[in-house]
C-alpha positions in Angstrom: -40.6 67.1 39.4 -41.3 65.6 35.9 -45.0 65.7 34.8 -46.6 62.4 33.6 -46.0 63.4 29.8 -42.3 64.3 30.5 -41.6 61.1 32.3 -43.3 59.3 29.2 -41.3 61.2 26.7 -38.2 60.2 28.5 -39.2 56.7 28.6 -39.7 56.7 24.8 -36.5 58.4 24.2 -34.6 55.7 26.2 -36.4 52.9 24.2 -35.5 54.7 21.0 -31.8 54.9 21.8 -31.8 51.2 22.7 -33.4 50.3 19.6 -31.1 52.3 17.5 -28.3 50.8 19.3 -29.6 47.4 18.4 -30.1 48.2 14.8 -26.5 49.2 14.5 -25.1 46.3 16.2 -27.3 44.1 13.8 -26.1 46.0 10.8 -22.5 45.5 12.0 -22.8 41.7 12.5 -24.6 41.4 9.1 -21.9 43.1 7.4 -19.2 40.7 8.9 -21.6 37.8 9.4 -19.8 35.3 6.9 -16.4 36.1 8.1 -17.4 35.8 11.9 -19.2 32.6 11.2 -16.4 30.7 9.3 -14.3 28.5 11.3 -10.6 28.9 10.6 -10.4 25.2 11.5 -12.8 24.0 8.7 -11.3 25.9 5.5 -13.1 25.3 2.2 -9.9 25.5 0.2 -6.3 24.6 1.2 -2.8 24.5 -0.3 -2.1 21.4 -2.5 0.7 20.5 -0.5 -1.4 20.1 2.6 -3.7 17.9 0.8 -0.8 15.6 -0.7 0.5 15.4 2.9 -3.0 14.0 4.1 -3.4 11.7 1.3 0.1 10.3 1.3 -0.5 9.5 5.0 -4.0 7.8 4.3 -2.6 5.9 1.5 0.4 4.4 3.2 -1.6 3.6 6.3 -4.2 1.9 4.4 -2.1 -0.4 2.2 0.8 -1.1 4.5 -0.5 -0.4 8.1 -4.2 -1.3 8.0 -6.3 -4.4 7.9 -5.3 -5.6 4.3 -1.8 -5.9 5.7 -2.0 -7.0 9.4 -5.0 -9.2 9.2 -5.2 -10.4 5.6 -2.6 -10.4 3.2 0.4 -10.3 5.4 -1.1 -13.6 6.6 -2.1 -15.0 3.2 1.4 -14.5 2.0 2.4 -16.3 5.2 4.9 -13.8 6.6 2.8 -12.6 9.5 0.0 -14.7 11.2 -3.2 -14.2 13.4 -2.4 -15.3 17.0 -5.9 -14.2 18.4 -9.3 -14.0 16.3 -7.8 -16.2 13.6 -10.7 -16.4 11.4 -9.3 -14.3 8.5 -5.7 -16.3 8.5 -7.8 -19.2 7.1 -9.4 -17.1 4.5 -12.5 -16.1 5.9 -13.8 -12.7 4.9 -15.7 -9.8 6.3 -17.8 -8.2 3.8 -17.3 -4.9 5.4 -13.8 -5.2 5.0 -13.8 -6.0 1.3 -16.2 -2.8 0.9 -13.4 -0.9 2.5 -10.6 -2.4 0.6 -12.3 -1.7 -2.8 -14.1 1.5 -2.3 -11.9 3.2 0.4 -8.8 4.0 -2.0 -11.3 5.8 -4.3 -13.4 7.6 -1.7 -10.2 8.8 0.3 -6.7 8.8 -1.1 -7.2 8.8 -4.8 -9.9 11.7 -4.5 -7.5 13.7 -2.7 -4.5 13.1 -5.2 -7.1 14.1 -7.9 -7.7 17.2 -6.2 -3.9 17.8 -5.9 -3.5 17.0 -9.7 -6.1 19.7 -10.6 -4.7 22.3 -8.2 -1.1 22.0 -9.5 -1.8 21.7 -13.3 -1.5 24.4 -15.9 -4.4 26.3 -14.6 -5.6 28.0 -11.3 -9.1 28.0 -10.2 -8.8 29.4 -6.6 -6.3 31.6 -4.7 -4.5 28.7 -3.3 -3.9 27.0 -6.6 -0.3 27.3 -8.1 1.2 25.3 -11.0 3.9 23.1 -9.6 5.2 20.4 -11.8 7.2 18.3 -9.2 4.1 18.0 -6.8 2.0 17.3 -9.7 4.2 14.5 -10.9 4.5 13.1 -7.2 0.6 12.9 -7.3 0.7 11.1 -10.5 3.4 8.6 -9.0 1.3 7.9 -5.7 -2.1 7.6 -7.9 -0.2 4.9 -9.9 1.0 3.3 -6.8 -2.4 3.2 -5.5 -3.9 1.7 -8.7 -1.3 -1.0 -8.8 -2.2 -2.0 -5.2 -5.9 -2.1 -6.0 -5.7 -4.0 -9.6 -3.1 -6.7 -8.1 -5.5 -7.8 -5.5 -8.9 -7.4 -7.4 -8.0 -7.5 -11.1 -10.3 -5.5 -13.2 -11.4 -2.2 -11.5 -12.7 1.2 -12.5 -9.7 3.0 -13.8 -10.0 5.4 -16.8 -13.4 7.1 -15.7 -13.1 6.1 -11.9 -12.5 9.7 -10.8 -15.0 11.7 -12.8 -17.4 12.4 -9.8 -15.7 15.8 -9.7 -17.2 16.8 -12.7 -20.9 18.0 -13.1 -21.7 15.3 -15.7 -19.1 12.7 -14.4 -19.8 9.3 -14.5 -20.8 7.8 -11.0 -21.0 4.3 -12.2 -17.7 3.8 -14.2 -17.0 0.6 -16.2 -14.4 -1.7 -15.0 -11.4 -1.8 -17.1 -9.1 -4.7 -17.8 -6.0 -5.1 -15.7 -3.8 -5.3 -18.9 -5.1 -1.9 -20.0 -4.7 -0.5 -16.5 -0.9 -1.7 -16.5 -0.3 -0.3 -20.2 -1.6 3.1 -19.0 0.4 3.0 -15.7 3.6 1.9 -17.5 3.3 3.7 -20.7 1.6 6.8 -19.7 1.6 7.8 -16.3 4.8 6.9 -15.1 6.7 7.8 -18.3 5.0 11.3 -18.0 5.9 11.7 -14.4 9.5 10.7 -15.2 9.5 13.3 -18.3 8.0 16.1 -15.8 10.4 15.5 -13.1 13.5 15.5 -15.6 13.4 19.4 -15.7 11.8 20.0 -12.2 14.5 21.1 -9.9 12.5 23.1 -7.1 11.9 21.5 -3.9 8.3 21.3 -3.1 8.5 21.1 0.5 8.6 19.3 3.9 5.0 18.8 3.6 6.0 15.6 1.3 6.5 12.9 4.1 8.2 10.5 1.7 11.0 12.4 0.1 10.7 15.8 1.6 9.8 17.3 -1.7 13.1 16.1 -3.7 12.1 15.8 -7.4 15.3 13.7 -8.0 14.1 11.1 -5.4 10.4 11.0 -6.9 11.7 10.3 -10.4 13.7 7.3 -9.2 10.6 6.1 -7.4 8.7 6.5 -10.5 11.1 4.5 -12.5 11.5 1.8 -9.9 7.8 1.5 -9.7 7.7 1.1 -13.5 10.3 -1.6 -13.3 8.2 -3.4 -10.6 5.1 -3.6 -13.0 7.1 -4.5 -15.9 8.7 -7.4 -13.9 5.1 -8.4 -12.7 4.0 -8.4 -16.2 6.9 -10.6 -17.6 5.0 -13.6 -18.1 2.0 -11.9 -19.7 3.7 -9.5 -21.9 6.2 -10.9 -24.5 8.0 -7.6 -24.7 8.4 -6.7 -20.9 11.9 -7.7 -20.7 12.9 -5.6 -23.7 11.3 -2.9 -22.1 13.1 -3.4 -18.9 16.6 -3.8 -20.9 15.9 -0.5 -22.5 15.4 1.2 -19.1 18.5 -0.3 -17.8 20.4 0.6 -20.8 19.6 4.5 -20.3 20.2 5.2 -16.7 20.1 9.0 -17.6 16.6 8.8 -19.1 15.4 6.4 -16.5 17.4 6.7 -13.2 16.4 4.1 -10.7 17.0 3.5 -6.8 20.6 3.2 -6.3 21.1 2.8 -2.5 18.9 2.4 0.5 18.8 6.0 0.8 16.5 6.2 -2.2 14.1 3.7 -0.5 10.3 4.9 -0.8 9.1 5.0 2.7 6.9 7.1 5.0 8.7 7.8 8.3 6.3 8.5 11.3 6.8 11.2 13.9 6.1 8.6 16.5 3.7 11.2 18.4 0.0 11.1 18.5 -1.4 11.2 16.0 1.3 10.4 13.8 2.3 7.1 14.9 3.2 3.9 12.8 -0.3 2.1 12.3 1.0 -1.0 13.0 2.1 0.2 16.3 -1.2 1.8 17.0 -2.8 -1.6 16.3 -0.5 -3.7 18.4 0.6 -1.5 21.4 -2.2 -2.6 23.5 -3.2 -5.8 22.2 -1.7 -8.9 20.6 -3.5 -10.1 17.3 -0.6 -10.6 15.1 2.6 -12.7 15.3 5.1 -13.9 13.0 4.3 -17.1 10.9 5.9 -20.5 11.3 6.8 -20.5 7.4 8.7 -17.3 7.9 10.5 -18.3 11.1 11.2 -21.8 9.5 12.7 -20.2 6.4 15.0 -18.0 8.3 16.2 -20.6 10.8 16.9 -23.2 8.0 19.2 -20.4 6.3 20.6 -18.9 9.6 19.1 -15.5 8.5 20.5 -12.8 10.6 17.2 -10.9 10.2 15.3 -13.3 12.4 15.9 -11.4 15.7 14.7 -8.2 13.7 11.5 -9.7 12.3 10.5 -11.7 15.3 10.6 -11.7 19.2 11.9 -14.9 21.1 8.7 -16.5 22.4 8.2 -16.0 26.2 8.3 -19.7 27.2 12.0 -20.4 26.7 13.5 -17.7 24.5 13.4 -19.5 21.3 11.9 -18.4 17.8 8.7 -20.3 17.1 6.3 -19.1 14.4 2.6 -19.4 14.6 1.1 -21.7 12.0 -1.0 -20.0 9.4 -4.5 -21.3 9.2 -4.3 -23.6 12.0 -7.5 -25.1 13.9 -6.9 -23.7 17.2 -4.6 -21.2 19.2 -1.6 -22.5 21.2 -1.0 -20.6 24.6 0.4 -17.0 24.0 3.9 -17.9 25.7 4.6 -20.7 23.0 4.7 -18.3 20.0 6.8 -15.5 18.8 5.6 -11.8 18.4 6.6 -9.7 15.5 9.8 -8.0 16.0 10.1 -4.6 17.9 11.4 -2.9 14.8 8.4 -4.1 12.8 5.2 -3.7 15.0 6.3 -2.1 18.4 8.2 1.1 17.4 5.9 4.2 17.1 8.2 5.9 14.7 9.1 3.1 12.5 9.0 3.8 8.7 6.7 1.7 6.2 8.2 0.9 2.9 6.3 1.3 -0.4 9.2 0.0 -2.4 12.9 -0.8 -1.5 16.1 -0.5 -3.0 16.6 -4.2 -2.6 13.6 -4.9 -4.5 15.0 -3.1 -7.6 18.2 -5.2 -7.4 16.1 -8.3 -7.3 13.9 -7.2 -10.2 17.3 -6.8 -12.3 18.6 -10.1 -11.1 15.3 -11.9 -12.1 15.3 -10.2 -15.5 18.9 -11.4 -16.1 18.0 -14.9 -15.1 15.1 -14.9 -17.3 17.6 -14.1 -20.3 19.8 -17.0 -18.9 22.3 -14.5 -17.9 24.5 -14.8 -14.7 22.6 -12.7 -12.1 24.9 -13.7 -9.1 26.3 -10.2 -8.6 22.9 -8.5 -8.8 21.3 -11.4 -6.4 23.9 -11.0 -3.9 23.7 -7.3 -4.0 20.0 -7.4 -3.4 20.5 -9.6 -0.3 23.2 -7.3 1.2 20.8 -4.3 0.6 18.1 -5.9 2.6 20.5 -7.2 5.4 22.0 -3.5 5.6 18.4 -1.9 5.9 17.8 -3.9 8.9 21.2 -3.4 10.6 22.7 -6.9 10.0 24.9 -6.2 6.9 27.9 -7.5 8.7 26.6 -11.0 8.4 25.9 -10.9 4.6 29.0 -12.7 3.4 28.3 -15.8 5.8 24.6 -15.8 4.8 25.3 -15.7 1.1 27.7 -18.8 1.5 25.1 -20.8 3.2 23.8 -24.0 1.3 20.2 -22.6 0.9 21.2 -19.1 0.0 24.2 -19.3 -2.2 23.8 -18.7 -5.9 23.1 -21.4 -8.4 22.4 -20.8 -12.1 20.1 -23.8 -12.3 18.0 -22.4 -9.3 18.4 -18.7 -10.0 14.8 -17.8 -10.4 13.8 -19.8 -7.2 16.6 -18.2 -5.2 15.8 -14.6 -6.3 12.1 -14.9 -5.7 12.2 -16.4 -2.4 14.8 -14.1 -1.0 12.6 -11.2 -2.4 9.8 -12.7 -0.4 11.8 -12.3 2.7 13.0 -8.9 1.9 9.7 -7.4 1.6 8.5 -8.5 5.1 5.6 -6.4 5.9 4.6 -5.6 2.4 1.7 -8.0 2.3 -0.1 -6.6 -1.1 3.3 -6.9 -2.8 4.1 -10.4 -1.2 0.7 -11.7 -2.1 1.2 -10.6 -5.8 4.5 -12.1 -5.9 3.7 -15.5 -4.3 0.7 -15.8 -6.9 3.1 -14.9 -9.7 6.3 -16.9 -8.8 4.8 -19.7 -6.5 7.7 -19.0 -4.1 8.4 -20.1 -1.4 7.2 -23.4 -2.1 6.5 -24.4 1.5 3.2 -22.1 0.9 2.0 -24.7 -1.7 3.3 -27.8 0.0 0.2 -28.1 2.5 -3.1 -26.8 2.7 -4.3 -25.0 5.5 -5.4 -27.2 8.2 -8.8 -25.0 8.9 -9.1 -23.5 5.5 -12.6 -22.0 4.6 -12.1 -23.6 1.2 -10.9 -27.2 1.1 -9.3 -28.3 -1.9 -8.9 -24.8 -3.2 -5.3 -23.8 -2.3 -4.3 -20.1 -1.6 -7.0 -17.8 -3.0 -6.2 -16.3 -6.4 -7.8 -12.8 -5.8 -9.7 -10.8 -3.1 -13.5 -10.9 -3.3 -15.1 -7.7 -5.0 -17.1 -5.3 -2.7 -20.6 -6.7 -2.1 -21.6 -3.0 -1.8 -20.6 -2.7 -5.6 -23.4 -5.0 -6.5 -25.8 -2.3 -5.3 -24.2 0.8 -6.4 -22.4 -0.3 -9.7 -23.7 -3.9 -10.4 -24.1 -3.8 -14.2 -20.4 -3.1 -14.7 -19.6 -5.2 -11.9 -21.3 -8.2 -13.5 -19.6 -7.3 -16.9 -16.2 -7.3 -15.2 -16.7 -10.8 -13.6 -17.9 -12.2 -16.7 -15.1 -10.8 -18.7 -12.6 -12.2 -16.2 -14.6 -15.6 -15.6 -14.9 -14.7 -11.8 -17.3 -17.4 -10.4 -20.4 -16.8 -8.3 -19.2 -19.4 -5.6 -16.5 -19.3 -3.0 -16.8 -15.3 -3.1 -15.1 -15.4 -6.6 -11.6 -16.0 -5.1 -10.9 -19.0 -7.0 -11.0 -20.4 -10.7 -9.8 -17.1 -12.3 -6.4 -15.7 -12.1 -5.7 -11.9 -12.5 -4.0 -11.1 -15.9 -0.4 -11.2 -15.0 -0.8 -14.5 -13.1 -0.1 -17.0 -16.0 0.9 -20.0 -14.2 -1.4 -22.7 -12.9 -1.2 -22.7 -9.0 -0.1 -25.9 -7.3 -2.8 -27.1 -4.9 -1.7 -29.8 -2.2 -3.8 -32.6 -1.3 -2.0 -32.8 2.1 -3.1 -30.8 5.1 -0.9 -28.9 7.1 -0.9 -30.9 10.5 -1.4 -29.0 13.7 2.0 -28.2 15.0 2.7 -29.3 18.6 4.2 -26.3 20.4 
């Protein structure tokens, strides 16, 4: 039998062994503490291509699938319309949306493209950094596309110092740069440099590229086609814009551009959650958007074979009837046509950043401005659009129609109104082209019946972000003053963006409520 002292010693020994075991476990845990407590699902550093994938998806979703498309500019360009919650279709604004439209691209998409640019440059800062010329150039091009979208709707925006927040001493309240200087930088520096980089880049940078599958040759065509778009947009503001376009077209080896619909710049969605077309995501369970009266009437008047693609027959009688933009009241749902299945109700439908048909229209308009016969280019552009939507067999008959057949005396009008139809679903681009060209003329023949701004016509720009007044107020005031932006009517009237050189027609006639 153990004595009291023996029992006590045995107890102490057991406690000591437990303590030693606990200390050993503690030391072991402490040794691997950081590794054990780092989630593999929350990496602090990832390869550049992964970031590029996410940034591209966010960028396209924002500009072509988000509110700025389906609720604002798709409607303001009178391609789409609001058939429920119709306030924005009357030019009403939501402050939170203006904050998002202005600040969102900087905070999300362009921030991530900047990370890609840093990670693929001529130096490496982490184990996942790797010099990659083609991916670097693609990030440059997407950043250029982002900035072109942003400046086309707002005018002057922070550009040259906009992404300096990554630096320890970076400017967090950047000045607003003039749209002219932004355009000059995009055209003469960013896109030219990207074209030069891609000229010698041959390695595919991977399937993480959702747009061109990592193909440098396709990215090069997009860079130059985007440059052509910007030069064409600036044609009334820059005296040498047409000369620059001419130089590009005369040197296709140095400046390859899109040559067919195979070159279209588009993001194709998988169609399975969470990678579904964002328009589909918005509309598959609710019915807020439809096709506009202006678009339907335009196509019906011309026997346009794209009508069954862009619209659905209305439920009441199977006819195509568009909803009036800016109407005072909503007709019954069954009396209006919804957007086409391929446009808004297909989960894996692509969204287009720039189409081959647009390139053909740019060239046609360039030729028409020089009083050259643009018939061939105009017809090729229309055919490319019809082919894209699967109705190319009807092209000859369509082009022979009274309101479509080429006429030298009406060349600019025909080219620009057909381009407006071809970019159906690209609201930012359509809104820019409408302001620049004033076509289709129907948009300017009547004032919206229930417009928030009687006597003002189509807004000339989007309202600046209200949040900027708090965060970057001094620079915002300077930009507004420089552009003549007024402190009434949300600053949307009275001051045109730089490339918009023609006084906009403003009708004194109201658009009467349509009897459906």
